[in-house]
N, C-alpha and C positions, 0 to 999 in steps of 0.2 A: 735872495736867500735870507737876508736880514729881515725883510718884510714878512717872510714866512715864519721865522722864529718869533717875531713880535705877535703874529696872529696866534701862534701856539701859546705864548705867554698870556695873552688876553683870554684865551679859552680856559687855561688853568685857573686864572683869577676868577672868572665868572663862575666856573664850576665850584671853586672853594667858597665863594660867597653865597651862591644860591642853592646848591644841592643839599647841604646840611639843613637849611631852613625848610626846604621842601620835604625832606625826610621827617623832620621833627613835626611839621604840620600834619602830614599824613598819619603819623603815629598818635596824634592828638596831644602832643606835649605843649605845655604853656610856653609861649614865645615872648611873653612880656619882659622877662628878665634880660633878654638880649639887648633891650634898649637902655639898660641902666649903665651909666658911665660916670665915673670909673666903676669897673665891676666890683661889686661888694665882696668882702672877704667872707666866704662861706665854705668852711671845710666840710666836705660831705662825710657823713657818719655811716652811710649805708653801702659803702663800696664792697664788692665781693671779697671774701678773705683770700689769703694766700693759697695758691693751688699748685701742686706738684705737676698736674697735667699741663698747666701753662708753662712751667719751667721746662718740661720735656719737649713741648712744641718749639720753644725758643732755642733750646740747646740742640734739638734735632735738626732744625733748619740751619743753624750755624754749622753743625757738623757736616751736613750735606755739602754746603758751600766750601768749607775748609777741605773736605775730601778731594774736591776737584783740584785745588791748589797743590795739595800734598802729592796727588797722583802725577800731576804735571811736572812738579819739581823733581820727583823721584825718577822720572824717565829721562831727565836731562842733566842729572847730577854729573858734574865734572866737565860738561860741555861748556865751551866758551864762545861768546858771540861779541866781536869787537864793537858792533853798533850799540850793544847794550851796556858796554863798559865805558863808553866815551860820551860824547855829547849827545844830547837828545833834541837837537833842533832849536827852533826859535821860540819855543813856547815859554811863557813867563816863568821864571824861577827854575828853568831847566838848562842852564848854561853849562859850560865846561868847568870841571873842577880846577882850582888854581894850580898852575904849575909851580908857582913860587908864592908862598904865603905872604900876604900884605897885612898891615895893621888893621885891626877891627876899627871901623869908622868911629870918629869921636861922637857923632850924633847917635850912634848905636849904644855907646857907653852911657851917654846922657839918658837915653831912653830906658836902659836897664836900671840906672839909679832912680829915675823917676818912678818906674814901675814898683821897685822895692819900697820906695817911700810911701806910695799910695796903698800898697798892700798893708804896710804897717798901720796907716791911718784907718784902713777899712776894718782891721781886726782889733784895734784898740779903741778905747773910748776916752779920748783926750778932752778934758773940759773945755779947753780953748777952741776945740774944733767941733763942738756940738752943733753949730750952725750948718756944717757941711757934711755931717756924718752919713747922711743917707744919699749923698751924691758922689760916692767914691768909685762907682762902677765905671763910668765913662773915662775918667783920667787914667784909671788902672789899665783899661784895655787899649787906650790910645798909646800908652807906653809899650805894651806888648806888640801892637801892630807895627810901630816904628822899629822896635828891636828886631822883629822878624824880618822886616825888609832890609835892615842893616845886615843881618846874618846872611840873607840870600845874596846880597851884593858882595859881601866879604868873601863868600865862597865861589864867586864867579858867576852867579846866576843873574837873572834879570829881575830886579826889584821894581814892581809896578809903581811904587811911590816915587822913585827917581827916574825911571825910564819913561813913564807916561803919567805924569802927575795929574793931568786933567781927567784921565780915565780913572785913576785912583780915587779922586774926589767924587767922581760920578758913582763909584761903588758905595759910598756912604749913603747917598740918597736912595739908591736901589735897595740897600740893606734894610733901611727903616721900613720901606713899603713891604719888603719880603717878610720881615718878622711880624709885622702887624697882621698879615694873613694868618700866621700860626696862632697869634693871640685871638683872632676871631674864631678859629676852629676850636681853640681851647674853651671858649664860652659854652660849647656844647658838652665837652667831656670832663672839664674841671680836673685836669691832671696836675696842674701846677697852680700855685697861689702865692701872691706877693704879700709879705709881711713888712711892716714899717712904713706903710703908706697911709696910715689913718689920718684923717683930717686934711688930706690933700684935695684941692679942688680939681674940677675936670680939666681946666686949662693947663694947670701946672702938671697934672698927671700926664696929659697928652704930650706936652712939650718934653718933659723929662724922659718919658718912656721912648719917645721918638729918637731923642739924642742917644739913649742907651742902645736902642735897636740898630742904630746906624753903624755900630762897630762890628756887627756879626760877620757880614761878608768880608770886610777888609781883614778881620782877624784870621778867618779861615783861609782866605787867599794869600795872606802873608806867610802863614805857616806852610801852606801848600807850595809856595815859591821856595821856601827854605828846604823842604823835603826834596824838591826837584833837583837840588844840587848834590845829592848823595848818590854816587854812581852805582854802588852795590844794591841799594834799595831800588833804584830805577831799573837796574838790570833784572832784578827779581820780578818786579811788576811788569816789565816788558815781556816776560816769558811765562805768562800765566795761562790758565785754561781758556780755550776759545769758546765763546758763546754765540755761535752764528745765528741762533734763533732771535737774537736781539734785533736783527735786521729783517726778520720775516714779517711781512705785512699782516698776516693773520694773527701772529703773536702780538703785534703792535695794536691791532684792533681789539684783541682780547684784553690787553693791558689797559687800554683806554676805557673799555666798558667796565672792567673790574674796578678801576679807580673811581669812575663816576658812581657805580653802585655802592662802593665803599663809603663815599662821602654821604650819600643818602642814608645808608644804614647807620653811619656814625651819628647822624642827627636823630634818627629814630630810636636807636638802641645804644646809647653812648657807653654804658657800662661794659658791653661785650664787644663793641666794634671800634673802640677808641684807637687801636693801632692804625686805623685808616687815616688818622690825623697825619702820620708820617709817611705811610705807604701810598695813599691815594694821589697826592700831588705829584709824586715821582712817577707813578704809573701813567697818569694822564699826560704829564710833560714829555716823557720818553715815548710813549705810544703815539701821541699826537705828532711829535717831531719826526719819528720814523715814517709815519704815514704821509707827512708833508714833504719828506725828502730832505730834511734839515740835517746838518752835520752836528756832531756832538761826541762825547766820550764813548758812547755806545758803539761807534764805528771801530774804534781801536779795540774795545773789549770783545767785540764779535770775532776779531782775529786773534785774540789772546794778548793784545797789548794793553795792559791795564795802567800804564803810567799816568794818564790823565785821571781816570776814575779812581785808581788806588791812592794817588797823591791827595786828591780832594777828600776821599773818605778818611784816610789816616789823619789828615790835617784837622778835620772836624772832630775826630775822636780825641786828638790832643787838645783842641780847644775845649771840648766837652769836659775833659778832666780839669782843665784850668777854670772853666766857668763854675764847676761844682766846688772846686777847692776854694776859690776866692769868695764864693758866695757863702761858704760854710759858717764863718763867724762875723759876717757883715751885719750891720744894723738893718738896712733895707735889703731883704733877701727873699728867695722863693723856697717853698717846700712842695713836696709831692704827695698826691694820693692816687696811686696807680692800681687799678683793680688786678687781682690775681698774683701780682709780683711784688707787693709791698713788703719786702724783706731784704736783709743783707745790705743795708745802706752803705755806700761809699760816699762820704760826706752826706748830702741830703738825698742823693739819687739812689734808688734801688739798683743793685749791681747789674741786673739784667737790662735795665734801662739804657746802659751804655751802648748796647748793640744798636740802638736806634741812631746813634751819632754817625755810624757808617753810612746808613741810607741818607741821613741828613746832609752829609758831605756831598753826595751826588746831586741833591737838590740845590745845594750851594753852587755847584758847578753849572747847573742849568741857569740859575738866577744870574750868575756872573756873566754867562754867555749872552743872555738876553740884555744885560745892562751895558756891556762894553761894546764899543763899535769899531775900534781900530784893529787891524790884523794882528799887531804885536800883542794886543790884549786878549786875543782869542784864547779860549781855554781848552780847545781840542783841535789842534792842527793835525792833519793826516801825516802819516809817515812819508818822508820825502822819497822820491823815486830812486830806485837803485839801492836802497838800504837793505841790509841782510835780513832774512827771516830768522826767527828764533831757531836755535839749533834743534834739530830733531823734528821740526814741523815742516810738512810738505809745502812747497811753494804753490 
């Protein structure tokens, strides 16, 4: 099964690397800029203006998804399910809530103090720290990662950092490769741009960026583990709408084809097809996994159990808020130029852009599943035999 997952991962990687190039070439776009590294800072001036139609499409799709949850919860109001209010199995970060509160770990307090200190350094311009002002991102996020693992452990969950340290370290390497794929896709759409990197050589840029990118998956996984220790949240997620079509092979094949087409169109028409940057890898990854018979968060979601998928999505949204917050006043930072929705910024990110973090969380779940090899580090264990079904749902 692990070999199958790796085959799907390789397929997603090859599709992300090759299909946008093919689409751009077929459309007659100039590909020479793809070979420039570091990528030059070129803020596009010809992006399509803000569009209420785009806003309606995003909000409409969000409303359709939200309606399913509201309908499901309204039909089970007042129902209780012991399995949802207690432990959630052996998945990382989903342990039993503490019966007796114990002290928050000292290393967790140290991580919080460290994080606050680096936040202060990132947002201020201390003359004595001018040499390191552009390098605050990684220390800041390392503090958050350790603090999140401490919080999960404190609340009785399984912190990957302490429970499986080798797997936790593996996640850093996988994270760097994972985010470099998105950097490659962004070379076609130019949705985000890095400031404060002027005069940096290719070697330093590659090394610094790789170290920064290595924190993405551990941060999302750490917060996902902490969210897994909140019984009420997990009970809600466990009793969500069932999406059985997620396991339908025809739907999976359609998702795979749509993802592949989306990547090609993104390369050919980036101003209009840029959402494929976030949607296409997810469609190909899930569609390919279902066709290959691999396990994943989609199996639970198909039955209405969204603990895995929902925890990852919410963790990514929380990380997204902190990414944008801490980026806001940093010296080395990123800014956005997003067609049709470039309005109502929350920090630097347009407000509607935050919806993309939910899908990104599901891609993080896929990447973590491909990167981690021990059972305890699995991100989507099936429900154990004999556990109760959600109240009101037929067995």
